[in-house]
C-alpha positions as CSV (number, residue, x, y, z in Angstrom):
1,M,-1.0,-37.6,28.1
2,P,-2.9,-37.5,24.4
3,R,-4.8,-34.1,23.8
4,D,-8.3,-34.0,24.7
5,Y,-9.9,-32.1,21.5
6,H,-13.0,-31.4,23.3
7,F,-11.1,-28.6,24.7
8,A,-10.1,-25.3,22.8
9,D,-6.3,-24.0,22.2
10,L,-7.3,-20.4,22.9
11,V,-10.7,-18.9,24.0
12,F,-11.1,-14.9,23.8
13,T,-13.3,-13.4,26.3
14,G,-14.5,-10.3,28.1
15,G,-14.9,-8.0,25.4
16,P,-16.6,-7.0,22.0
17,V,-16.1,-8.9,19.2
18,Y,-16.8,-7.0,16.1
19,T,-17.0,-9.8,13.8
20,V,-17.1,-7.9,10.0
21,D,-19.2,-11.0,8.8
22,P,-22.2,-9.9,6.0
23,A,-24.6,-9.2,8.9
24,R,-21.6,-6.7,10.6
25,S,-22.6,-8.6,14.0
26,W,-21.2,-9.0,17.2
27,A,-20.4,-11.3,19.7
28,D,-18.6,-11.4,23.2
29,A,-16.7,-14.5,23.0
30,V,-14.2,-16.7,20.7
31,A,-13.2,-20.3,20.8
32,V,-10.0,-21.7,18.7
33,R,-8.6,-25.2,17.9
34,D,-6.1,-26.2,15.4
35,G,-5.7,-22.7,14.2
36,R,-9.0,-21.9,13.4
37,I,-12.6,-20.4,15.0
38,V,-14.7,-22.9,16.6
39,V,-17.4,-20.8,18.1
40,V,-18.6,-17.5,17.9
41,G,-20.8,-16.4,20.5
42,G,-21.4,-15.5,24.3
43,E,-19.4,-16.8,27.2
44,H,-21.8,-19.5,27.7
45,D,-21.2,-20.4,24.7
46,V,-16.8,-21.3,25.2
47,S,-17.3,-22.0,28.8
48,H,-17.2,-25.7,27.8
49,L,-14.7,-25.7,26.0
50,V,-12.3,-24.3,28.4
51,G,-9.8,-26.7,29.7
52,A,-6.3,-27.3,31.7
53,G,-4.5,-26.9,28.3
54,T,-6.5,-23.6,27.4
55,E,-5.1,-20.5,26.8
56,V,-7.5,-17.9,27.9
57,V,-7.8,-14.2,26.9
58,D,-9.5,-12.2,29.2
59,L,-10.3,-8.8,26.6
60,T,-11.1,-6.5,29.8
61,G,-13.5,-4.8,27.3
62,K,-11.2,-4.4,24.5
63,L,-12.2,-4.9,21.1
64,L,-11.4,-8.7,18.9
65,L,-11.4,-8.1,15.3
66,P,-10.3,-10.5,12.5
67,G,-6.5,-9.6,11.7
68,F,-6.0,-6.3,9.1
69,Q,-4.9,-7.0,5.7
70,D,-3.3,-4.2,3.5
71,A,-4.7,-4.3,-0.1
72,H,-1.4,-2.4,-1.3
73,V,1.8,-2.3,0.0
74,H,5.6,-2.7,-0.4
75,P,6.7,-4.7,2.9
76,V,10.3,-6.2,1.1
77,L,11.1,-3.1,-0.1
78,A,10.2,-0.7,2.8
79,G,11.7,-3.4,5.0
80,T,15.2,-3.3,3.3
81,T,15.1,0.4,3.6
82,R,14.9,0.3,6.7
83,R,18.3,-1.5,6.9
84,T,19.9,1.3,4.7
85,C,19.9,5.1,4.7
86,D,16.0,5.2,6.0
87,L,14.8,8.7,6.0
88,H,11.0,8.0,6.5
89,D,10.8,9.1,10.3
90,L,12.4,12.7,9.2
91,E,10.7,15.4,8.3
92,E,13.1,18.4,7.6
93,A,15.8,19.1,4.6
94,Q,18.5,19.5,7.1
95,D,17.8,16.6,8.8
96,Y,17.7,14.2,5.5
97,V,21.1,15.8,4.6
98,A,22.2,15.3,8.3
99,A,21.1,11.4,8.2
100,V,22.9,11.2,4.8
101,A,26.1,12.6,6.5
102,A,25.7,9.7,9.5
103,Y,25.1,6.9,7.0
104,A,27.8,7.3,5.0
105,A,30.4,8.1,7.6
106,A,29.4,4.8,9.0
107,H,29.5,2.8,5.8
108,P,32.4,3.6,4.4
109,D,32.5,0.8,2.3
110,R,29.1,0.9,0.8
111,P,29.6,2.4,-3.2
112,W,26.5,3.5,-3.3
113,I,24.4,5.2,-0.7
114,T,20.8,4.3,-0.9
115,G,18.2,3.8,0.8
116,G,15.2,6.7,0.7
117,G,11.7,8.3,2.0
118,W,12.3,12.0,1.9
119,S,8.9,14.1,1.5
120,M,8.7,16.4,-1.1
121,E,7.3,19.2,1.4
122,A,10.3,19.5,2.9
123,F,11.9,21.4,-0.7
124,P,10.7,23.9,-2.5
125,G,8.4,23.0,-5.5
126,G,8.8,19.3,-3.9
127,T,12.3,18.9,-5.7
128,P,15.6,18.8,-3.9
129,H,19.0,19.9,-5.5
130,R,22.1,17.4,-6.0
131,A,24.1,20.0,-4.5
132,L,22.7,19.6,-0.8
133,L,23.9,15.8,-1.1
134,D,27.1,16.7,-2.6
135,G,28.2,18.8,0.3
136,V,28.2,15.6,2.5
137,V,28.9,12.7,0.1
138,P,30.9,14.4,-2.9
139,D,32.8,10.7,-3.8
140,R,30.2,8.3,-3.7
141,P,27.0,8.2,-5.8
142,V,23.9,8.7,-3.9
143,A,20.4,7.9,-5.2
144,L,17.4,8.0,-2.7
145,P,13.8,7.7,-4.0
146,N,11.2,10.0,-2.2
147,R,8.7,8.6,0.0
148,D,6.0,8.0,-2.7
149,G,8.7,5.9,-4.9
150,H,7.9,8.3,-7.7
151,G,10.8,10.3,-8.0
152,V,14.7,9.8,-6.8
153,W,17.3,12.7,-5.6
154,A,20.7,11.8,-7.0
155,N,24.0,13.5,-6.0
156,T,26.4,14.8,-9.0
157,R,28.4,11.9,-8.9
158,A,25.5,9.6,-9.4
159,L,24.5,11.5,-12.7
160,E,28.1,11.2,-14.1
161,I,27.9,7.3,-13.6
162,A,25.0,7.5,-15.4
163,G,25.8,10.1,-18.1
164,I,22.8,12.5,-17.5
165,T,24.0,15.9,-19.0
166,H,22.4,19.4,-19.9
167,D,22.2,17.5,-23.5
168,T,20.2,14.2,-21.6
169,P,16.6,14.2,-23.2
170,D,13.8,12.9,-20.8
171,P,12.7,10.1,-21.3
172,A,8.7,9.1,-22.5
173,D,7.8,8.5,-19.0
174,G,9.7,10.9,-16.8
175,R,11.3,13.9,-16.4
176,I,14.8,15.1,-15.6
177,E,14.4,18.7,-13.7
178,R,17.0,21.3,-14.8
179,D,18.1,24.5,-13.5
180,A,17.6,27.9,-15.6
181,D,20.6,27.4,-17.5
182,G,19.6,23.4,-18.3
183,A,21.9,21.5,-16.0
184,P,20.4,18.6,-14.3
185,T,19.5,19.3,-10.5
186,G,19.3,15.6,-9.6
187,M,15.9,15.8,-9.3
188,L,14.3,12.7,-11.3
189,Q,11.1,12.2,-12.0
190,E,9.1,8.5,-13.0
191,G,10.8,6.9,-15.7
192,A,13.9,9.3,-15.5
193,A,14.6,8.1,-12.3
194,E,15.6,4.4,-13.4
195,L,18.6,6.2,-16.0
196,V,20.2,6.2,-12.2
197,T,19.0,3.1,-10.6
198,R,20.1,0.8,-13.3
199,H,23.7,1.2,-12.0
200,I,23.0,0.5,-8.8
201,P,24.6,-2.7,-7.7
202,A,21.8,-5.6,-7.6
203,T,20.2,-6.2,-3.9
204,S,20.8,-9.9,-2.9
205,E,18.4,-12.7,-2.1
206,R,19.4,-12.7,1.3
207,D,19.0,-8.9,1.7
208,F,15.7,-9.3,0.3
209,Y,15.0,-12.1,2.4
210,E,16.0,-10.2,6.1
211,G,14.1,-7.2,4.7
212,L,10.8,-9.4,3.9
213,L,11.2,-10.4,7.8
214,E,12.0,-7.1,9.1
215,G,8.7,-5.8,7.2
216,Q,7.0,-8.8,8.4
217,R,8.0,-7.8,11.5
218,Y,6.5,-4.2,11.8
219,L,3.5,-5.1,9.9
220,H,2.6,-7.4,12.2
221,G,2.6,-4.6,15.0
222,F,-0.1,-3.0,13.4
223,G,-2.6,-6.1,13.5
224,I,-1.9,-7.1,9.9
225,T,-1.9,-10.5,9.0
226,G,-1.9,-10.6,5.6
227,W,-1.2,-8.3,2.3
228,Q,-0.8,-7.8,-1.4
229,D,2.5,-6.8,-2.5
230,A,2.0,-4.6,-5.5
231,A,5.4,-4.8,-6.9
232,V,6.8,-8.0,-7.2
233,G,8.9,-8.4,-10.1
234,Q,11.6,-6.2,-11.9
235,A,9.7,-3.1,-10.9
236,F,12.4,-0.4,-9.8
237,A,15.5,-0.6,-7.9
238,P,16.9,-2.3,-5.7
239,G,14.8,-5.3,-7.6
240,D,12.9,-8.3,-7.7
241,V,11.7,-9.4,-4.4
242,Y,9.9,-12.7,-6.0
243,G,12.6,-15.1,-4.7
244,A,12.3,-13.5,-1.0
245,Y,8.7,-14.2,-0.7
246,L,9.4,-18.0,-2.1
247,A,11.9,-18.7,0.4
248,A,10.0,-17.6,3.2
249,A,7.0,-19.4,2.5
250,E,8.7,-22.5,1.5
251,D,11.1,-22.6,4.9
252,G,7.7,-21.3,7.0
253,S,8.8,-18.0,7.9
254,L,6.5,-16.3,6.1
255,T,3.8,-16.1,8.9
256,A,1.6,-13.6,6.9
257,R,-1.0,-14.6,3.9
258,V,0.5,-13.0,0.8
259,R,-0.8,-12.4,-2.7
260,A,1.8,-10.9,-4.9
261,A,1.1,-8.5,-7.7
262,Q,3.7,-9.7,-10.8
263,W,5.0,-6.2,-12.1
264,W,4.2,-5.4,-15.5
265,D,6.9,-4.0,-17.5
266,R,5.3,-0.9,-19.1
267,E,7.5,-0.9,-22.1
268,G,6.7,-4.7,-22.9
269,G,3.4,-6.7,-23.9
270,M,1.8,-10.0,-23.8
271,E,5.4,-11.7,-24.0
272,Q,5.4,-11.3,-20.1
273,L,2.8,-13.8,-20.1
274,P,4.5,-16.9,-19.5
275,Q,6.5,-15.6,-17.0
276,F,3.2,-14.4,-15.0
277,L,2.1,-17.9,-15.6
278,A,5.3,-19.8,-14.5
279,R,5.5,-17.7,-11.3
280,R,1.9,-18.2,-10.6
281,E,2.0,-22.0,-11.0
282,E,5.2,-22.0,-8.6
283,A,3.9,-19.7,-6.1
284,R,1.5,-22.1,-4.8
285,V,3.6,-22.4,-1.4
286,G,2.1,-22.1,2.0
287,R,0.7,-18.5,2.6
288,F,2.1,-17.0,-1.0
289,S,0.3,-16.9,-4.1
290,A,1.0,-14.7,-7.4
291,G,-2.2,-14.5,-9.0
292,S,-2.3,-10.9,-9.8
293,V,-0.9,-8.7,-12.2
294,K,0.1,-4.9,-11.3
295,M,-0.4,-2.3,-14.0
296,M,1.2,1.0,-13.0
297,L,-1.2,3.6,-15.2
298,D,0.1,7.0,-14.6
299,G,2.5,8.8,-12.0
300,V,1.5,11.2,-9.0
301,A,-0.5,14.6,-8.9
302,E,2.4,16.4,-7.2
303,N,4.7,16.1,-9.9
304,H,1.9,16.7,-12.4
305,T,2.4,13.1,-14.1
306,A,-1.1,11.7,-12.7
307,A,-3.1,11.5,-16.1
308,M,-6.1,13.6,-15.7
309,L,-8.9,14.4,-18.0
310,E,-8.0,18.2,-18.1
311,P,-4.4,20.1,-17.6
312,Y,-3.5,20.9,-14.3
313,L,-2.9,24.7,-13.5
314,D,-0.3,26.9,-13.3
315,G,1.0,29.1,-10.6
316,C,-1.2,31.6,-11.8
317,G,-4.3,29.5,-11.7
318,C,-4.2,29.1,-15.7
319,S,-4.1,26.1,-17.9
320,S,-0.4,24.6,-17.8
321,G,-0.7,22.7,-21.3
322,T,0.3,19.5,-19.5
323,S,-2.3,16.7,-18.4
324,G,0.0,14.2,-16.9
325,L,1.3,11.0,-18.6
326,D,-0.3,7.2,-19.8
327,F,2.5,4.8,-19.1
328,I,0.5,2.0,-20.9
329,D,-1.0,3.1,-24.0
330,P,-5.2,2.6,-23.4
331,E,-6.0,1.2,-26.4
332,K,-3.1,-1.6,-25.8
333,L,-4.5,-1.6,-22.2
334,R,-8.0,-2.8,-23.0
335,R,-6.4,-5.6,-25.2
336,Y,-4.0,-6.7,-22.0
337,V,-6.4,-6.5,-19.4
338,S,-9.1,-8.7,-21.8
339,T,-6.1,-11.3,-21.9
340,L,-4.9,-11.2,-18.5
341,D,-8.6,-11.6,-17.4
342,A,-9.1,-14.7,-20.0
343,E,-5.8,-16.4,-18.3
344,G,-7.6,-15.8,-14.6
345,F,-5.2,-13.3,-13.1
346,Q,-6.7,-10.1,-11.1
347,V,-5.3,-6.7,-12.2
348,H,-4.1,-4.2,-9.7
349,F,-4.4,-0.7,-11.5
350,H,-2.3,2.1,-10.2
351,A,-4.7,4.6,-11.2
352,L,-4.1,8.1,-9.2
353,G,-5.6,10.9,-11.5
354,D,-9.1,11.0,-13.1
355,R,-8.1,9.9,-16.7
356,A,-5.8,7.1,-15.4
357,V,-9.3,5.5,-13.4
358,R,-11.3,6.1,-16.6
359,V,-9.0,4.3,-18.5
360,A,-8.7,1.2,-15.9
361,L,-12.2,1.0,-16.1
362,D,-12.6,1.3,-19.6
363,A,-10.6,-1.6,-19.9
364,V,-12.1,-3.7,-17.4
365,E,-15.3,-3.0,-19.2
366,E,-13.6,-4.5,-22.4
367,A,-12.5,-7.4,-20.4
368,L,-16.3,-8.1,-19.0
369,R,-17.5,-6.9,-22.8
370,R,-14.9,-10.3,-24.3
371,N,-14.7,-12.7,-21.5
372,G,-18.1,-12.5,-18.9
373,R,-17.8,-12.2,-15.1
374,R,-14.9,-14.7,-14.3
375,G,-14.5,-13.8,-10.5
376,N,-11.0,-11.9,-11.0
377,R,-11.6,-9.1,-8.6
378,H,-9.7,-6.5,-10.4
379,H,-9.2,-3.2,-8.2
380,L,-7.7,0.1,-8.6
381,A,-5.6,1.8,-6.4
382,H,-5.2,4.9,-5.0
383,L,-8.3,7.1,-6.7
384,Q,-6.8,10.4,-5.8
385,V,-8.8,12.0,-8.4
386,V,-12.1,10.2,-9.6
387,H,-14.9,11.9,-12.2
388,P,-18.1,12.1,-10.3
389,D,-19.3,10.2,-13.8
390,D,-17.2,7.2,-13.0
391,I,-18.2,6.7,-9.3
392,P,-21.2,4.5,-10.1
393,R,-19.1,2.3,-12.6
394,F,-16.9,0.6,-9.9
395,R,-20.3,-1.1,-9.2
396,A,-21.6,-1.7,-12.3
397,L,-18.1,-3.5,-13.5
398,G,-17.3,-5.2,-10.2
399,A,-14.3,-3.3,-9.7
400,T,-13.2,-2.6,-6.2
401,A,-12.0,0.5,-5.0
402,N,-8.7,0.1,-3.0
403,M,-8.3,3.3,-1.2
404,Q,-5.2,4.5,0.7
405,P,-7.1,6.6,3.0
406,L,-4.1,8.0,5.4
407,W,-3.7,10.5,2.1
408,A,-7.6,12.0,2.6
409,M,-6.9,14.7,4.5
410,H,-5.0,18.6,4.7
411,E,-1.3,18.6,5.0
412,P,1.5,20.6,3.2
413,Q,2.1,18.0,0.2
414,M,-1.8,18.4,-0.1
415,D,-2.3,21.8,0.4
416,E,0.8,23.4,-1.5
417,L,2.0,21.0,-4.0
418,T,-2.0,19.6,-5.1
419,I,-4.7,21.8,-4.5
420,P,-3.4,24.8,-6.1
421,F,-2.6,22.7,-9.4
422,L,-6.0,20.9,-9.3
423,G,-8.2,23.8,-8.9
424,E,-11.0,24.0,-6.7
425,D,-13.5,21.8,-8.6
426,R,-11.2,18.9,-9.2
427,A,-10.1,19.4,-5.5
428,A,-13.5,18.8,-4.1
429,W,-13.5,15.2,-6.0
430,Q,-10.3,13.7,-4.1
431,Y,-10.6,10.4,-2.7
432,P,-14.6,9.6,-3.0
433,F,-14.5,7.4,-0.3
434,G,-18.2,8.2,0.9
435,S,-19.5,8.4,-2.4
436,L,-18.3,5.3,-4.1
437,A,-19.8,3.1,-0.6
438,R,-23.1,4.9,-1.5
439,S,-22.9,4.1,-4.7
440,G,-22.4,0.1,-4.0
441,A,-18.6,-0.1,-5.0
442,M,-16.8,-2.4,-2.6
443,L,-13.9,-1.3,-0.9
444,A,-10.6,-2.5,0.0
445,A,-7.6,-0.7,1.9
446,G,-4.4,-0.5,2.0
447,S,-1.1,1.9,3.3
448,D,1.4,1.6,0.2
449,W,4.0,1.3,3.0
450,S,6.5,2.5,2.8
451,V,5.1,5.8,0.9
452,S,3.0,6.4,4.6
453,T,3.0,4.6,7.9
454,P,1.4,1.2,7.4
455,D,-0.4,2.0,11.2
456,V,-4.5,0.9,10.0
457,M,-5.9,2.9,12.8
458,L,-3.9,5.9,11.5
459,G,-5.7,5.2,8.4
460,V,-9.1,4.4,9.9
461,H,-8.9,7.5,11.6
462,V,-8.9,9.5,8.4
463,A,-11.1,7.6,6.7
464,V,-13.9,8.4,9.4
465,N,-12.6,12.0,10.1
466,R,-11.0,13.2,6.8
467,R,-8.0,15.0,8.7
468,G,-5.0,13.5,10.9
469,P,-5.6,13.1,14.8
470,G,-4.4,15.8,17.1
471,G,-2.7,18.7,16.5
472,D,-4.2,22.4,15.4
473,D,-5.3,22.0,12.0
474,D,-9.1,21.0,12.1
475,R,-10.0,21.5,8.7
476,V,-11.7,18.4,6.9
477,L,-11.0,17.9,3.1
478,G,-14.1,16.6,1.7
479,P,-16.4,16.1,4.9
480,Q,-18.9,14.3,2.6
481,E,-16.7,11.7,1.7
482,C,-16.0,10.5,5.2
483,L,-17.1,6.9,6.3
484,D,-18.6,5.3,9.4
485,L,-16.4,3.4,11.7
486,G,-17.7,0.3,10.7
487,T,-17.3,0.7,7.3
488,A,-13.3,1.9,7.5
489,L,-12.4,-1.1,9.4
490,A,-14.3,-3.6,7.0
491,A,-12.0,-2.1,4.4
492,Y,-9.4,-3.0,6.1
493,T,-10.4,-6.7,7.0
494,A,-13.3,-8.5,4.9
495,G,-12.5,-6.1,2.1
496,A,-9.0,-6.5,1.6
497,A,-9.9,-10.2,2.3
498,R,-11.8,-10.1,-1.2
499,V,-9.1,-8.6,-3.0
500,N,-6.7,-10.8,-1.5
501,H,-8.7,-14.2,-2.6
502,L,-8.7,-15.0,1.1
503,D,-12.4,-14.3,2.1
504,A,-13.1,-17.7,1.9
505,D,-10.9,-18.2,5.4
506,T,-10.0,-15.0,6.5
507,G,-11.6,-11.4,6.9
508,S,-14.3,-11.8,9.3
509,V,-14.4,-13.4,13.1
510,Q,-16.7,-16.9,11.8
511,T,-16.9,-20.6,12.2
512,G,-14.4,-22.4,10.2
513,K,-12.1,-19.5,9.2
514,Y,-8.6,-19.2,10.4
515,A,-8.1,-17.6,13.8
516,D,-6.1,-14.4,12.2
517,L,-7.0,-12.3,14.8
518,V,-6.1,-8.5,16.4
519,V,-6.9,-7.6,19.7
520,L,-6.8,-3.7,20.2
521,D,-5.8,-1.5,23.5
522,R,-9.4,0.1,23.5
523,D,-13.1,-0.2,21.9
524,P,-12.9,2.5,19.6
525,F,-16.5,2.2,19.0
526,A,-17.2,3.3,22.6
527,G,-15.2,6.4,22.2
528,P,-15.1,9.6,20.4
529,S,-14.0,9.7,16.5
530,G,-11.3,12.1,17.2
531,A,-9.2,9.6,18.9
532,I,-9.7,6.4,16.5
533,G,-6.1,7.7,15.3
534,E,-5.0,7.1,19.1
535,T,-5.7,3.3,19.1
536,R,-2.7,0.7,19.6
537,V,-2.7,-3.2,18.7
538,L,-2.0,-5.1,21.8
539,R,-1.9,-9.0,20.0
540,T,-2.0,-10.4,16.7
541,Y,-2.6,-13.8,15.8
542,V,-1.8,-15.9,12.7
543,E,-3.8,-19.5,12.7
544,G,-4.0,-18.8,16.8
545,A,-0.1,-18.4,17.0
546,L,0.5,-15.4,18.6
547,V,2.9,-13.2,16.0
548,H,2.9,-9.7,17.8
549,A,2.7,-8.6,21.5
550,A,3.0,-5.1,22.5
551,Q,5.8,-4.4,24.9
């Protein structure tokens, strides 16, 4: 029987629709045909489109939104970690050690114990010791990145394989933590981790492919229909995930829309450009593209490698004499960014400290001076500390603020490993989302999963409340930097879609756009702000096809 193209394939009624269109308008019904939205309006606008073959979803008062997008995430590596010694769901040191012991016993054939996801706050000073791992795995190497990926916890056997001893010097872009007598503790910060990870057997293409599908399944469960992978290339162990994306795009198993940020090797220069160009051309497949370049400018505040304009404080509140690391020389960076911009690449900066933020903005300014505005949509991720003088530069330069909202709250890592070493003034400059929004900056949002959960509604909760959901801790981190709910949701939809160069077809519920949609289990606009984090995703659609349904 021939199909009647007068009817819709899918209709949503019975609940509010936050369209996130430029007017931030609301609707009551949406109709979908052939994967695209054909009507946005009231129930009377869609009733004539309901035929015998139309699926009608009654929202029963629940909220329909455009599909969420994550502007900074590592789903292949996260999905692969979930299939190895995954520590992300644990919190205490003894639980980590027990999990490593159990994994090693269950996998006696694995030459290395890998995985990761431990939290620095579980250990004094954020630095675990190799002796804890030696006690459960003495005969095989163990190398476990921490939750933020900026350090690796290794056992003695791994240090022996890497040749790391009392006499091994620190690399220029990292630090080997040492005991009082100078012996390595097994904690390797930043570039020092590569001394060990380079010896880990390469992850197979098949394992990466399976990791991608696992990561994609997990992200769809949070309503995420697209993302920007912030490390595609030879970034760090376990290796390059580009091939997994290309394979999934070619065989149709990539249901999400993905923009790859190709990894900039900070030890290299413009000799990397030919590969960037080749991959960008090759990656025009299905829902996959590779038009961005990721440049990691600094580290993290907890281990004092984030690049700061002024030195960190020491335990006594005096200047420590160290102000973090520049992973790429600022003078060279301006030339590199100008060249990438001229070639049509978007630059995705890791810029966490206030010096890194300023250096990134200076590079964008230089590119604009040389090339004019080319619409490449450069963006700065993390933005933990931003000097107030640099807030208005985002709007002036057209640079997007790529937020990871879940980090903007009080918790042990913030209170014990960060604020005391920043000092009161700088601590007040952390995650200035409200100031950026008021200045007219464009906002996008992401999770940095597996560093932190990709649960969008938890991120939205913290963006609005600047504190975590529930619990007894009612302290607010910088109340002046709170966002309203609509702005926070827009950062995960229209804002992230714009950063991903997908805004022509996604990011809002508008006629003609893809039916990438998410149904929540409530309308968070109708409840108290303190309950936003309790919101769950019921359904996720990509082009009108259901890719996740809550059990």
